[in-house]
N, C-alpha and C positions, 0 to 999 in steps of 0.2 A: 310542231313549233313554227311560228310565223317567221317571215323573212326578217322582220324587225327584231324579234327575240333572238334569232340566229345571229344577226349582226352584233347585237349587244353582247351575246355569249362569246363571239369571236373576239370582240374588242377586249373583253375582260380577260380571256385566256392569253391574248397577245400581251396585254399589260402585265399579267401574272408571270408569264415567261420572261419578259424583260426584267421585271423586278427580281425574280429568282436568279437570273444570270448576274445581275449587279451584286446581289448579296453574296452569292457563291464566289464571285471574283474578288469582292472585298475581303472575304476570309482567306482566299488563296494568297492575296497580296499581303495581308497581315501576317500570315504564317510564314510564307517563303521570303518575303522582302523585309518585313519589319521584325521577323523572328518573334511573333506574338500570336498565341492561340487564344481566340476570344470565345469560341464555342467548342464543344466536344466533337471528336471525330464522328461519333454516332449521329449527332444532330446535323452535322454537315452532310453526312451520307444520306440522311432523310430528305434534305433539301434537294440534293442531286437526284434522288429517286423520283421525287415529285416532278422535277423538271423533265426528266426523261419520259415519264408517263404522259405528261402533257404534249411533249413534242411527238411522241409516237401517235397520239390521237390527232394532233394537228401538225403534220409534217411541214405544212406550208410556212410555219413560224420557226422552223429549225434553221439556224444560220451557222456559218463556218466558225464563228467565234464562240459557239456554245460550249460550255464545259462538258456536255455529253459527247462531243466529238473527239474527246481524248481517248476513247476506246479503240481508235484506229479503224482503218478500212480493210479492204480485201487484201489477200496475200499477193505480193508483187512477184513478177517474174524476174525483174532485174531493176537496178537503180539507173535513173536517167542522169546524164552529165549536165552540170550547171556551171556556166562561167561566172566568176566573181566580178563585181563592179570595179574592184582594185585588188591587187595581189594580197593574199593572206600569207604574210612572210613568217618564216621561222625565226627563232631567237639565237643570237650568239650566246655561248655559255661562259660563265666566270665561276671560278672555284675558290678564289682567295681575295683578300683585300687588295693585293697587288694587281690582280686582274681588273678590279673595279677602277683603281687609280689609272691603270693603263688605258681603260676604256674612255675615261674622262680626257686623258691626254690626247688620244686619237681624235676625239670630237673637237678639241681645241685646235689641233693641228689642221683638221679639215676646215674649221672656221677661219684659221689664220690669226687667231687671237684668243685670249683668255675669256672665260665666261663673264658676261656683264652681271651686275647685281640682280637684275630682274630675270636672268636666265638660269640662276643657280638652283631653282626649285626642281626637285625630282619626285615623281610619284612612285611609291613602293606598294606593291600588291603581293599577296601570297600566290605562289605559282602552283596551280592545281595540277594534279597528276591525272589528267583526263583526256578528252577528245575535243579538239577545236571545232567550233560550229558557227555558221553564219545564218542569222534570222532576218528575213525580209518581210516588212509590214507595208501594206498599201491601205491607205485610209484607216490606219490603226489596226487592221486585221492581219494576222499571220498568214501569208500566202505561200511562203517558201522557206525551207530549212535545208542547208547544204553542208556537207563535210568540207574540210580544208582541201582534201585531195592533193594535187601537186602544187597548190598555192594559187594557181590560175583557174583551174577547173576542178569542181568537187562533184559529189553525188547528191542527188535530190533525196532527202530522207524525211520529207515533210510529214508523211503519214505517221512515221515513228515518233517524231518530235512532238506531235500533237498529243501523244499519250503521256508526256512528262508534265506533271502538275506544276512544277516550278517555273515553267515557261508560259508567259501569258499568251492567250490566243488573241486578245485585244488589248491595245495600249490604253493607258489612263491619261487624263489631263489633256493639255493642248499639245498636240504632236504634229510633226510635218506629214504631208500626204505620203511621201516615200521615205521610209526609215529602215536602215540596216544596222543591226547590232551584231557584235561578235563576242563569243565567250567560250566557256568550257563546260562540257557535260561530264559529270563524274558520278561515282557511286560512293555512298557513305561506308565507313568501316562496318557499321552494324548491319547494313543491308548485304554487304559482301559476305559477312559471316553467315547470315541467314541463307543466302543462296548456296553457299558451300555445304551447309548442313543438309539442305535438301538434296544436293548432288550426292552426298555421302549416303543418305538414306536410300536413294535410288540405285546406289552402286555405280554411279557415274564418276567421271574424273573431276577432281576438285580444281578450281581455278587458281592461277598463280598469284594474281594481284587484282585490286579493284579496277585499275585502268583497263586491263584486258577485257574484263566483263563489260565495262561501260562502252568500250569501242565495239565489242561484239554485239552488244544489245542494240546499238544505233544502226548497225548494218544487218539486222535481221530482216528477211523478206516478209516475215509474218509480224505485223505490228502488235499482235496479241502477246508475243514473246517479250517485246520491248515494254509493253504495258505491265507485264508481270514483275518487272524489275524496277524498283522505285528509284529511278535516276534523278539526279539533281543538276542544277545549272547555276553558274555565276557568269555574268557578262563582264567583259574587260575593255570594251571600246565600242565606238560608233564608226562605221565605215563611210568613207567619202572618197571622191576622186581627188587625186593629188593636185594641189594648187587651187582647190575649190575655195574661192574667197568667201562665199556664203557660209560654207561649212566652218571655216576658220573664225568667222564672225560669231556664229552661233555657239561654237564650242572652242573657245580660245585656249583651253588647257585640258589636259587629261582629267584633272580633278573635276572640271565642269562637265565633261562627258559622263563621268560616274554619277554626278548629281542629276543630270538629265535622265540617265537610264533608270535611276531609282524613282524619279518623278513620273516616268512613263510606266512604272509598274514592273520593271525588269530587275531582277535580283542581281546585286553585286556583292563581292566579299566585304563584310563589315569591317575588316581589319586593315584595309588599304588606307594609306595616309600620305600627305605631302611632307617631304623632308627638305632640308636646305643645304645639304652638302653630301659628298661621297661618304664622309665619316659617319653621318647620321644614317645613311643607307646601309652601311656595313653593320652598324649597331642594331638596326631593324632586323637584319638577317640573323645576327647572333641571338637576338631575343627569341625569334621564332624557331631557331634551331633547338633551343631549350624547351619551348612550349609546344612543339609540333605533335608530340605524342598525345597531348590532351585534346587535340582537335578531333572532331567526329569524322573527318575525312583526311585523305592522304595529300600531303604537299611535298614537293621535291626541291623547294627553294623559294626565292622571291623573284619578282620581275621589277627591274628598276627602269623607269622611263623618263625622258626629258618631259617636264610638265607642260612647257609651252608648245602648243601644237604648231605654231608658226615656225619655231626653231626645229621641231621634230620633222616637219615637212621639208624644211630647207636642207636638212642633213641627208635626206634621201636614203638609199640602200646600197649595200655592197654585197654582191652575190644574192643569197636567199634571205638575208637578214637586214632589218632596218638599223641604221647607225644609232638612232636615238633610243633604242631599248636594249637591254641585256638581261639574261637570266642568270641570277647569282644563285647557283645551286648549292644544296647541302652536299657534304662530302659523300661520295659514292660508297655503298656497302660492299662493292666488289671492285677489283682492279686487276690488271694483268702485270705480271713481272716474270723474272727468270729464276729458275732454281739453280743457284750457284753450287750447292752441294747438299748432300743428305748425310746428316751426322747422327750417330747412335748415342742417346743419352741413357745412362743407367740410373734407375731410381732407387729409393731406399729399400724396396723389396727385391731388388735385383732385376726388375722388369726392364727390358730393352725397348726404348721408344724411338723410332726413326723420326727425325725432325728436319724439315726442309729449311735450309738457310737460303734466304731470298735476297735478291737485290732490293734494298729498302724501297717501299712504296706506300703511299698514303691510302688507307682504307678506312672509311668511316671517320675521316678527319684526323687520324693519327698514323704515325709511321709504323709500319710492320716489317720485321726482318726475319720472322720465324713463322712456320706453319706446321702444325702437327700432322703427321702421316699415320698416326695410330699404331699400325702394325703391318706385317708383311702382306696380309690379305688386302688391306686398303691400297697399298702400293700397286699390287697386281690389278685391282679393280680399276684404278685410275690409269694404269699404264704409264706412270710418271717416270721420267729419266732425269739424270743430272744434266742440266743445260736446257731443259724444256721451258717453253713459254707457257705459263699457267694462269688460270683465273683464281685469285685468292678472295675468299669471302670472310666477312666479319659482321655478325649481327648480334646486337644486344650483348648478352653476357657469354657469348660463345667464343672460345679461343679460335683465332684465325686458322682456317684450314684451306686446303686446295680443293676447289670445286670441280675443276675440269682442266685437262691438258689440251692446248691448241696444237694438235698434231700436224696441221697443215703448215705450221711455221718451223717445223724441224729442218735442220740443215744436214743431218747425217752424222754430226759430230757429238750428238748426245750419247751419254753413257748409261747403261742399265745399272741398277743398284741391287745388290744382294745382301741379305742379312748375314752378319758374320757368324762363323762357326765357333769363335772364341770371344770372350769378353774383350772389348776394345780397351778397357782400363787395366784389368789384372791378368788378361790372357788365359783365364781359366775356362773350363768347359761351359758351353751353352746348352740348355735343354729347352724343349718347346712344350708348353702347357696350353692346349687349345690354340688360340691365335697368338699367344704371347710367348716370346723368347725370353729366357731368364738366365742370369748369371748365378751359378750355384755357390760361389765363394762368398761366405758370410763376412769375410774380412776384406772384401773388395774395397779399395779406397773410395770409390764412387758412392758407397753406401754409408760412408761416415760423414755425416753432416755437421758434426761438432766443429770441424775445422772451419767451415763456412761461417758458423755463428761467431767464432773467434775472429775471423778475417774482417767481418763487418763491425766488430765491437769497438768500444770507445778507445781502448788501448792500441788498436791497430788502425784500420782505415777510417773508423768512426763515421760510418755512413748513416746519416739521419733517416729514420723510418725503416731501416732494413733490419728488422728483428727476426728472431727464430721462426715465428709463424709465417712471415712473408717468405723467408728462405725456404721453408718447408713447401709452401705453395709453388714456388718457382721450380724446386727440384721435382716435386710430384707431377707437375705438368710437363716435365721434360724440357723446360726452357733453359735450364742451366745444368751443368755437371760439375764445373769447377769455378774458381773465383774469376778467372779470365772471361768467362761467359757473361758475367754481370755487366762488363763494359761494352758488350756488343748488343745488349737489349735495346729495343725501341719501345716507345710509349704504347703502341698498338699491340705489342706482344703481351703486355702484362695487364692492360686495362680490363680485359674480360675476366680476370681472376677474381675469386671471392675476396672481398674487402677492398676492391679497387674500383675506381671510376676513372674517367679520363683525366680529371684534375689530379687525383692522388698518384696516378701513373706518371703524369708529367712531373710531379714533385719528386718522386723517387728517382726517375731517370736523371733529373737535374742534380739531386743529391749525390748520386753515383759519379756523375761526370765532374762534380766539384772536387772529388777526391782523386782525380787523375794525377795530381802532383802530391808527392809524399816524401817525408824525410827518410833517410836510410834506416835509422833505428826503428821507426814505425813499420817500415816495409819488412824488416827482419822479423819483427814481432808478428806481423800478419801472416808470414809464411807458416807459422805453427810448428817450427822445428822443436823437437823434444828437448827439454831442459833449457831452452833459450827464453828467458824472461826479459823484463824491461832493462835491468842492469847489464845483463850479458849482451843484449842487443846494442846498447850504447858502448860497451867495451869493444865489441867487434867493429862498430862504426868508427870509433876513435882510432883504432889500430890500423884498419885497412882503408877506410875512406870511400870505398865503392863496393857494389855487389859483385862486380867481376873479380876483384882481388880476393874476396872471400870465397867465391866459387872455385877458384883455381889454387887456393892456398893448400899447403900440405898439412897433414894432421899435426906435425911437430910445431909448425908455425902458429897454428891456432892454440895449441897447448901452451905455448910460451907466453901468451897474454895473461897478465895479472888477473886473478879471480876466476880463470877458466881452467878447470881440471881435466883429467884424462877422459872421464866419462862424457863430459859436456863436449870436449873437443871431438871425440869420436862420433857423437851424435850429429854435430854440425858437418863434419867431413862426409859422413855417410849420406846425409840428406842430399848434398849436392852431387852425389854419384848415382842417385836413384833415377831411372829413366822416366818414371811417371812424374816425379817432382821437377825434373829438368824441362819436361814438356809443359807443365803448368807454369813454371817460371818464365819460359820463353813466351808463352801466350800472354802473361801479365805484362811483360816488358814491351809488348806491342802497343799497349794502351796507357801504361803508367810511366810518368817521368819521376825518377828518384832524384830529389834535389841534392846538390853537392854537399857533402858533409865535411865541415871544417873541424879539425881536431880542437880540443880545448885550447882556447887562446888566453883566457884570463887567469890570473893567479891569486886574486883576492881571497877566494875560498879554497885554494889548493890544500889538499890533505884533510879537508873537513867533510864529515859525513852527516847528512840531514835525513830526518824522517818527518813526513808530513802527516798530520792527523786532523780530522774534522774538515769542514768545508770553509774555503777562503771566500771572502766577499769581493775583494779587489781584482782577483784574477782566477782563472781556472787552474786546477792543480797541475795539469800538464805544462802550462806556461811557467809555473813556479819551478818545476823540476828542470825545465829547459834552461831557465836563467841560472840556476845553481850550477848546472854543468858548464854553461858558458864561462862562468867565473872560476872554473877549475875544481869545483866541489863534486861530491858524489851523493847520490840519493839511494836510500835503502828503504825497503818496504817493512822492515821489522826493527824493533829497538833492541840494542845489545850494548855490551860494554864498549864497543868500538864507535858507537854513535856519539857525535859531538853536540848536535842540536836537535831538538824536537820542536817543530813549528805547530802551534796549537790554534786551530781555527774554531769555528762554531760546531757544537754537537760532537765533541771529541769522544773517543772510545777508550779502550783499555790500554792503548799505547801510552797515554799520558800518565796513568798510574804506574806503569812499569818504569817510565823515565824518571818519575819522582823517586821511586825506590832506589834506582841506580845513581841518583844524584846528577842526572844529565841536565844541562842548561835547557830551559824551556823558553821559547820565544813566542811573544804574541804576534799577530799578523802585522801590526804596526812596526814592531821591532825588526821583524824579518824584512819588511819593505825597505827600511832604512839601511839594512845590511847589504841588500843586493843592488842598491842604487849605484 
């Protein structure tokens, strides 16, 4: 081949290599930055293969920005230290709307004034759960990549970063000669699962979370290991020296930085946006708290930043964090708290479940006050004692449990817990079947859930949403044993149960707490005393006026009340002398306020007995009964010769027919309303 032909050939190869690099970079940019795939993976691989073949044949045309250089270099002995142009600060954490408002207040205090209209913009971005990275470009070529390190000095990981396809080796468009971008390297959920599957096949240890894999991959001394893990990257800012006027002119806001990064071909999170108030930032966080599971990568919150770079720069830093940014994190799935007590709950099968009663703590965004300890073996495994500081975890639909005891925080006052030898409810013998301790008494009060169904029913505490199936779930999970336990539940205790989410748990807890105040007749009904129905409850309330007077009344005094006979009086008297009942009563009185019961004051309906049938449209039946009693009348559930009036609403039953046969006066709802005015 002549010199001329060789020169022509060289020029053609050089041009082909340059064109291949441009095309491959275009598709990298389209896929990673624009989230658009224009050709198949196979076609792109073919282009890369051709490029590598040409560069191997003509190494003089191989450059540092070539896509072929992503394969990484030789194995390193160690990482070199690299100083940052300006500190890579960490972020202050916020966990609640109050924390965000406090952050704004601190900024305004630092400024000595309220935000001006043009300063109220905030930039919100998703907070990636990855590893912070600094990229340095000279003449548009990536020349250095460094970890955050201690914020002032990081480690040079350039060889490893060159293997990450999401990071451009050469900038696009019109860029400054020296350009430094900062962002986060992370691993997708899909890739994390793939790596763990491979680990499992090899019999290796599975990784705990994507962040650990990403961090470990970046710090591999062998770049080939990094290359084997398909890491991703999002930039979150452009680095400049503090007070640099040229920098502030080119990038007056955080949103302009993001725009420039995308124009230069560097990937940013597509969900970031400018908001105009703290309330909008809070709403942004709430939106992504709900949508985070649908993302292909892990996030642990959002980052809220003052959008104006001039103001951001003016605010400076405090400690290791910039005043102008804050990480508004999602609620942690783990938290520390103290075990106040360990209580045994007896389920419907007689199984004894130890449940840790905790100092209430927020886990996963909801308050938790209970954690199951499962059985004696689990207590031994954890080594948990009453008074211990523990780590409590709650993930997805799992009931909160104790993950670990922080034994270094023990004071010596902690108490060991031992499973009881007798049932804590009925005192009968306990047997052990495998890991489970059981009460053998089939008549144990704790195994009778009908009382709890009655307690929550419309005629008693009337707790909205607390039906038999929910009560069964609470009992079976060991969260409650008696009615008093209901008032000690927190949202996080019940949210993981089947049929529940966080919103329904919040609604049920609210419904329970709304019933903390109750009338004496309803309270007596709720206790489930044998033979005490609605009328007897009102008779007792009218005669005694308080639960204390009923509790300490003699059998003879109870028997002296009109309509209460010997058998009913004995049942009431004995109920208040049973140790289990008194314990349950005392527990209830800690949480419930029984409103003062005034004896019948009106006389308009004195001596008249009413029966209500059908549904009323103007008031609920219980209110109608209460009004009758206020006016001195009595209410009965059945029609008899002693009935004076039957109030007939809509869809009446057989009571109306019986009343007609007995010649009893029948009132329409309208007539009844006129009577009780």
